[in-house]
Backbone as CSV, one residue per row, in Angstrom:
resi,resn,N_x,N_y,N_z,CA_x,CA_y,CA_z,C_x,C_y,C_z
1,MET,-7.096,26.443,2.335,-7.783,25.244,1.897,-6.794,24.097,1.676
2,LEU,-5.603,24.427,1.190,-4.591,23.401,0.955,-4.207,22.705,2.258
3,ALA,-4.108,23.478,3.358,-3.751,22.895,4.644,-4.809,21.893,5.097
4,LEU,-6.073,22.219,4.898,-7.156,21.317,5.270,-7.098,20.029,4.444
5,GLU,-6.816,20.151,3.151,-6.680,18.966,2.294,-5.502,18.108,2.743
6,SER,-4.408,18.753,3.140,-3.234,18.010,3.615,-3.546,17.263,4.906
7,ILE,-4.244,17.913,5.810,-4.619,17.273,7.074,-5.547,16.092,6.809
8,THR,-6.500,16.284,5.921,-7.421,15.204,5.569,-6.663,14.020,4.985
9,GLN,-5.707,14.293,4.118,-4.912,13.218,3.513,-4.093,12.480,4.568
10,ILE,-3.501,13.217,5.497,-2.718,12.606,6.571,-3.611,11.701,7.418
11,LEU,-4.798,12.189,7.765,-5.726,11.393,8.568,-6.187,10.146,7.819
12,ASN,-6.452,10.289,6.532,-6.840,9.133,5.721,-5.722,8.100,5.664
13,ASN,-4.489,8.571,5.486,-3.339,7.660,5.452,-3.172,6.942,6.787
14,GLU,-3.313,7.688,7.881,-3.185,7.102,9.216,-4.270,6.042,9.441
15,TYR,-5.473,6.339,9.002,-6.578,5.387,9.125,-6.282,4.116,8.327
16,GLN,-5.775,4.271,7.111,-5.444,3.112,6.274,-4.371,2.244,6.934
17,ILE,-3.372,2.882,7.533,-2.308,2.142,8.224,-2.890,1.362,9.396
18,GLN,-3.742,2.015,10.184,-4.350,1.342,11.332,-5.216,0.162,10.896
19,MET,-5.978,0.340,9.833,-6.814,-0.753,9.332,-5.942,-1.910,8.837
20,SER,-4.885,-1.595,8.110,-3.977,-2.638,7.622,-3.368,-3.413,8.787
21,GLN,-2.994,-2.707,9.838,-2.443,-3.383,11.012,-3.472,-4.324,11.630
22,GLN,-4.714,-3.874,11.704,-5.769,-4.727,12.257,-5.971,-5.983,11.409
23,PHE,-5.899,-5.828,10.092,-6.056,-6.991,9.212,-4.909,-7.980,9.409
24,MET,-3.685,-7.468,9.544,-2.547,-8.368,9.738,-2.612,-9.032,11.109
25,LEU,-3.027,-8.290,12.117,-3.155,-8.898,13.439,-4.250,-9.965,13.441
26,ARG,-5.274,-9.769,12.632,-6.302,-10.811,12.489,-5.694,-12.044,11.813
27,ALA,-4.868,-11.833,10.791,-4.196,-12.961,10.136,-3.329,-13.719,11.144
28,LEU,-2.677,-12.994,12.036,-1.873,-13.627,13.084,-2.762,-14.459,14.006
29,GLU,-3.901,-13.899,14.378,-4.849,-14.626,15.225,-5.329,-15.907,14.529
30,VAL,-5.660,-15.795,13.256,-6.117,-16.946,12.473,-5.021,-18.008,12.391
31,SER,-3.763,-17.578,12.310,-2.653,-18.531,12.180,-2.558,-19.462,13.381
32,ARG,-2.966,-18.990,14.534,-2.907,-19.819,15.746,-3.820,-21.043,15.634
33,ASN,-4.864,-20.935,14.813,-5.789,-22.058,14.620,-5.141,-23.219,13.873
34,ALA,-4.006,-22.970,13.249,-3.314,-24.023,12.500,-2.647,-25.039,13.416
35,LEU,-2.371,-24.628,14.628,-1.648,-25.501,15.568,-2.587,-26.467,16.268
36,PRO,-2.136,-27.660,16.535,-0.839,-28.251,16.216,-0.836,-29.003,14.882
37,ALA,-1.988,-29.062,14.221,-2.144,-29.934,13.044,-1.160,-29.640,11.921
38,CYS,-0.771,-28.383,11.750,0.068,-28.003,10.609,1.515,-28.444,10.737
39,GLN,1.956,-28.733,11.943,3.370,-29.033,12.155,3.805,-30.277,11.396
40,PRO,4.985,-30.280,10.815,6.114,-29.382,11.034,6.078,-28.096,10.216
41,ASN,5.055,-27.877,9.381,4.958,-26.603,8.666,4.647,-25.484,9.650
42,PRO,5.043,-24.257,9.336,4.735,-23.143,10.225,3.247,-22.792,10.185
43,PRO,2.706,-22.314,11.298,1.303,-21.917,11.351,1.108,-20.537,10.720
44,VAL,0.648,-20.514,9.504,0.484,-19.264,8.752,-0.996,-18.915,8.685
45,GLY,-1.280,-17.611,8.731,-2.645,-17.126,8.582,-2.747,-16.177,7.410
46,CYS,-3.927,-16.141,6.796,-4.185,-15.252,5.664,-5.607,-14.718,5.777
47,VAL,-5.766,-13.416,5.582,-7.103,-12.840,5.456,-7.181,-12.108,4.127
48,LEU,-8.324,-12.212,3.488,-8.593,-11.484,2.256,-9.503,-10.319,2.594
49,VAL,-9.144,-9.133,2.084,-9.867,-7.906,2.404,-10.330,-7.236,1.124
50,LYS,-11.599,-6.846,1.119,-12.168,-6.110,-0.014,-12.986,-4.954,0.537
51,ASP,-12.758,-3.772,0.008,-13.493,-2.575,0.435,-13.450,-2.379,1.947
52,GLY,-12.297,-2.645,2.544,-12.114,-2.412,3.971,-12.746,-3.448,4.884
53,GLU,-13.205,-4.558,4.325,-13.844,-5.617,5.107,-13.156,-6.955,4.846
54,ILE,-13.008,-7.748,5.891,-12.482,-9.101,5.725,-13.564,-9.949,5.070
55,VAL,-13.219,-10.567,3.942,-14.186,-11.387,3.209,-13.869,-12.879,3.299
56,SER,-12.674,-13.212,3.782,-12.302,-14.617,3.876,-11.061,-14.760,4.749
57,GLU,-10.922,-15.938,5.346,-9.762,-16.242,6.181,-9.318,-17.675,5.925
58,GLY,-8.053,-17.928,6.184,-7.552,-19.288,6.074,-6.274,-19.456,6.868
59,HIS,-6.000,-20.685,7.262,-4.744,-21.001,7.951,-4.200,-22.307,7.403
60,THR,-2.920,-22.537,7.640,-2.254,-23.745,7.175,-2.965,-24.978,7.727
61,GLN,-3.194,-25.942,6.853,-3.855,-27.191,7.238,-2.809,-28.238,7.634
62,ALA,-3.284,-29.403,7.992,-2.389,-30.503,8.368,-1.422,-30.796,7.228
63,ILE,-0.298,-31.367,7.561,0.768,-31.647,6.601,0.203,-32.289,5.329
64,GLY,0.583,-31.709,4.194,0.080,-32.167,2.904,-1.201,-31.482,2.477
65,GLY,-1.837,-30.763,3.409,-3.065,-30.025,3.099,-2.748,-28.630,2.593
66,ASN,-3.784,-27.870,2.351,-3.619,-26.522,1.806,-2.890,-25.591,2.758
67,HIS,-2.198,-24.637,2.162,-1.601,-23.554,2.930,-2.658,-22.483,3.169
68,ALA,-2.337,-21.515,4.005,-3.286,-20.483,4.429,-3.895,-19.723,3.257
69,GLU,-3.058,-19.357,2.284,-3.539,-18.562,1.158,-4.593,-19.318,0.355
70,VAL,-4.341,-20.584,0.109,-5.279,-21.404,-0.671,-6.577,-21.599,0.102
71,GLU,-6.491,-21.802,1.401,-7.698,-21.939,2.222,-8.547,-20.671,2.160
72,ALA,-7.902,-19.515,2.250,-8.646,-18.251,2.173,-9.270,-18.072,0.793
73,LEU,-8.533,-18.408,-0.252,-9.061,-18.287,-1.616,-10.248,-19.224,-1.831
74,LYS,-10.165,-20.441,-1.321,-11.261,-21.406,-1.475,-12.540,-20.921,-0.795
75,ALA,-12.385,-20.177,0.290,-13.544,-19.729,1.066,-14.203,-18.475,0.494
76,TYR,-13.615,-17.893,-0.552,-14.164,-16.665,-1.142,-14.560,-16.924,-2.585
77,ASN,-15.774,-16.539,-2.944,-16.286,-16.817,-4.283,-16.396,-15.594,-5.176
78,GLY,-15.971,-14.429,-4.715,-16.133,-13.212,-5.500,-14.954,-12.904,-6.405
79,ASP,-15.028,-11.737,-7.017,-13.966,-11.219,-7.880,-12.757,-10.871,-7.012
80,LEU,-11.599,-11.327,-7.402,-10.384,-11.127,-6.601,-9.565,-9.915,-7.020
81,SER,-9.956,-9.226,-8.084,-9.121,-8.145,-8.604,-9.005,-6.958,-7.644
82,ASP,-9.975,-6.762,-6.766,-9.912,-5.665,-5.796,-9.666,-6.163,-4.376
83,VAL,-9.161,-7.372,-4.259,-8.922,-7.983,-2.954,-7.443,-7.861,-2.598
84,THR,-7.179,-7.565,-1.333,-5.816,-7.567,-0.803,-5.675,-8.759,0.133
85,ALA,-4.597,-9.516,-0.029,-4.298,-10.642,0.854,-3.293,-10.183,1.907
86,TYR,-3.609,-10.426,3.160,-2.700,-10.172,4.277,-2.229,-11.539,4.762
87,VAL,-0.916,-11.784,4.677,-0.356,-13.100,4.982,0.764,-12.929,6.001
88,THR,0.768,-13.778,7.018,1.767,-13.629,8.071,3.175,-14.004,7.629
89,LEU,3.300,-14.913,6.663,4.615,-15.344,6.182,4.625,-15.317,4.660
90,GLU,5.747,-14.939,4.102,5.909,-14.906,2.644,5.315,-16.154,1.995
91,PRO,4.482,-15.988,0.977,3.927,-17.153,0.282,5.035,-18.024,-0.310
92,CYS,4.843,-19.336,-0.216,5.876,-20.252,-0.705,6.039,-20.139,-2.215
93,SER,7.250,-20.407,-2.657,7.601,-20.247,-4.075,7.925,-21.572,-4.744
94,PHE,7.872,-22.647,-3.990,8.300,-23.939,-4.518,7.167,-24.956,-4.397
95,VAL,7.231,-25.956,-5.245,6.253,-27.041,-5.199,6.825,-28.146,-4.327
96,GLY,6.076,-28.497,-3.313,6.459,-29.604,-2.440,5.274,-30.545,-2.378
97,ARG,4.688,-30.657,-1.185,3.459,-31.452,-1.051,2.256,-30.677,-1.587
98,THR,2.452,-29.367,-1.785,1.384,-28.492,-2.292,1.953,-27.596,-3.394
99,PRO,1.090,-27.001,-4.214,1.574,-26.055,-5.238,2.163,-24.798,-4.590
100,ALA,2.890,-24.019,-5.356,3.485,-22.771,-4.872,2.394,-21.718,-4.673
101,CYS,2.252,-21.246,-3.446,1.204,-20.267,-3.130,1.412,-18.941,-3.858
102,ALA,2.659,-18.529,-4.037,2.918,-17.266,-4.740,2.353,-17.319,-6.159
103,LYS,2.575,-18.424,-6.841,2.042,-18.571,-8.205,0.520,-18.627,-8.195
104,THR,-0.046,-19.276,-7.203,-1.506,-19.344,-7.086,-2.099,-17.951,-6.921
105,LEU,-1.484,-17.123,-6.094,-1.979,-15.756,-5.888,-1.912,-14.949,-7.177
106,VAL,-0.842,-15.112,-7.934,-0.716,-14.406,-9.219,-1.800,-14.882,-10.179
107,THR,-1.943,-16.181,-10.299,-2.887,-16.772,-11.254,-4.336,-16.390,-10.958
108,CYS,-4.682,-16.288,-9.681,-6.077,-16.010,-9.327,-6.463,-14.549,-9.541
109,GLY,-5.486,-13.671,-9.734,-5.797,-12.283,-10.053,-5.717,-11.291,-8.912
110,ILE,-5.216,-11.706,-7.759,-5.042,-10.754,-6.660,-3.999,-9.725,-7.070
111,LYS,-4.265,-8.456,-6.772,-3.378,-7.372,-7.205,-2.464,-6.851,-6.099
112,LYS,-2.771,-7.202,-4.825,-1.935,-6.709,-3.730,-1.838,-7.770,-2.638
113,VAL,-0.601,-7.961,-2.150,-0.341,-8.887,-1.051,0.512,-8.158,-0.020
114,VAL,0.073,-8.203,1.240,0.819,-7.620,2.352,1.362,-8.784,3.175
115,VAL,2.672,-8.806,3.362,3.367,-9.909,4.032,4.020,-9.371,5.297
116,ALA,3.789,-10.036,6.425,4.394,-9.583,7.676,5.893,-9.846,7.708
117,MET,6.307,-11.035,7.273,7.735,-11.353,7.323,8.136,-12.285,6.189
118,LEU,9.383,-12.147,5.777,9.947,-13.031,4.754,10.203,-14.405,5.360
119,ASP,10.107,-15.421,4.537,10.364,-16.788,4.971,11.868,-17.051,4.904
120,PRO,12.502,-17.374,6.043,13.947,-17.630,6.022,14.323,-18.988,5.425
121,ASP,13.341,-19.830,5.131,13.621,-21.133,4.522,14.387,-20.898,3.223
122,PRO,15.565,-21.507,3.062,16.371,-21.260,1.859,15.673,-21.647,0.556
123,ARG,14.653,-22.488,0.626,13.890,-22.824,-0.582,12.994,-21.662,-1.010
124,ASN,12.799,-20.726,-0.124,11.914,-19.589,-0.387,12.719,-18.293,-0.340
125,ALA,12.965,-17.779,0.857,13.868,-16.643,1.100,13.785,-15.519,0.069
126,GLY,12.594,-14.988,-0.135,12.413,-13.870,-1.064,11.918,-14.272,-2.434
127,ARG,11.997,-15.542,-2.751,11.554,-15.988,-4.083,10.045,-15.831,-4.262
128,GLY,9.285,-16.035,-3.188,7.838,-15.843,-3.267,7.492,-14.404,-3.600
129,ILE,8.230,-13.479,-3.004,8.025,-12.051,-3.284,8.359,-11.765,-4.742
130,ASP,9.458,-12.321,-5.221,9.849,-12.121,-6.627,8.761,-12.607,-7.580
131,ILE,8.197,-13.778,-7.306,7.138,-14.325,-8.166,5.935,-13.387,-8.180
132,LEU,5.557,-12.897,-7.010,4.419,-11.979,-6.932,4.678,-10.719,-7.750
133,LYS,5.833,-10.110,-7.537,6.155,-8.866,-8.251,6.250,-9.090,-9.758
134,GLU,6.894,-10.174,-10.162,7.005,-10.481,-11.595,5.632,-10.724,-12.213
135,GLY,4.678,-11.161,-11.394,3.318,-11.401,-11.858,2.437,-10.168,-11.810
136,GLY,3.029,-9.021,-11.478,2.270,-7.774,-11.464,1.530,-7.487,-10.173
137,VAL,1.854,-8.215,-9.114,1.200,-8.020,-7.827,1.981,-6.986,-7.018
138,GLU,1.269,-6.022,-6.465,1.888,-5.049,-5.553,2.148,-5.767,-4.231
139,VAL,3.345,-5.586,-3.673,3.722,-6.289,-2.448,4.221,-5.293,-1.410
140,GLU,3.735,-5.450,-0.181,4.257,-4.715,0.973,4.798,-5.746,1.952
141,ILE,5.937,-5.434,2.546,6.582,-6.373,3.468,6.857,-5.677,4.798
142,GLY,6.598,-6.375,5.904,7.010,-5.894,7.213,5.909,-5.396,8.121
143,LEU,4.673,-5.338,7.662,3.582,-4.862,8.510,3.396,-5.822,9.686
144,CYS,3.474,-5.304,10.899,3.358,-6.098,12.133,4.424,-7.194,12.195
145,GLY,5.548,-6.937,11.566,6.615,-7.931,11.489,7.122,-8.405,12.832
146,GLU,7.250,-7.501,13.789,7.763,-7.896,15.102,6.812,-8.855,15.806
147,GLU,5.522,-8.527,15.778,4.529,-9.369,16.439,4.473,-10.754,15.792
148,VAL,4.461,-10.775,14.474,4.380,-12.046,13.751,5.652,-12.859,13.955
149,SER,6.799,-12.215,13.879,8.071,-12.914,14.067,8.159,-13.541,15.458
150,ALA,7.695,-12.820,16.472,7.731,-13.351,17.836,6.930,-14.646,17.939
151,PHE,5.821,-14.725,17.211,5.003,-15.941,17.228,5.571,-17.033,16.325
152,LEU,5.958,-16.680,15.102,6.326,-17.676,14.091,7.734,-18.259,14.230
153,THR,8.677,-17.480,14.714,10.083,-17.900,14.713,10.313,-19.293,15.306
154,PRO,9.679,-19.658,16.416,9.922,-21.011,16.946,9.485,-22.141,16.010
155,TYR,8.635,-21.838,15.047,8.102,-22.864,14.148,8.801,-22.902,12.793
156,LEU,9.710,-21.980,12.546,10.358,-21.890,11.235,11.533,-22.852,11.136
157,GLY,11.795,-23.326,9.922,12.941,-24.192,9.668,12.754,-25.635,10.076
158,LYS,11.521,-26.070,10.257,11.274,-27.443,10.704,10.588,-28.297,9.656
159,SER,10.122,-27.674,8.548,9.390,-28.463,7.543,10.325,-29.006,6.486
C-alpha cells in the first residue's frame, strides 16, 4: 500500500509541476500584449491562479502606467489569500513612476509568488524577492526561466 501512495504522490507532484509550467507560459504569452506600448519598460506578464484556475491576467502598461502585477490584481475582486501569482520577471522593489510591485503583492495578502527570472536591473536585482520573503510570501524562482529569458532579455536594461 505504501508503494501505491508513493506513486500517487509522485504523479500528483508531476501534475502540479506541469500545471505551474502552463501558468507561467500563459504569463509569458500575456506579456507579449505589452508590446510596444510598455517600452522602454520590459514587457512583463502576470497571471493569478486560484484552485488550479487562472482568475486574472495583466501585463505592463504604457510608460507610467501599471505594471503587470497591479493590472492582474485590479482585474480580480476575490480573496487573495489562496491565490498564487505567476510573474515573468521579479516584481520591482523600488518606487519610480509607479509603486513597488513587491510591496503591493505583500500588502494585498498574496501568499505565494512564482517568478520566472530575476530582474538584472541594479535597482532591483533580488530586492523584490527579499521584500516578498520578508513579508511572509512564499517565493519560487526559475520556472520556465529559459523560455522567459529568451523573450525578455532584449528588453531588459532600457528603462
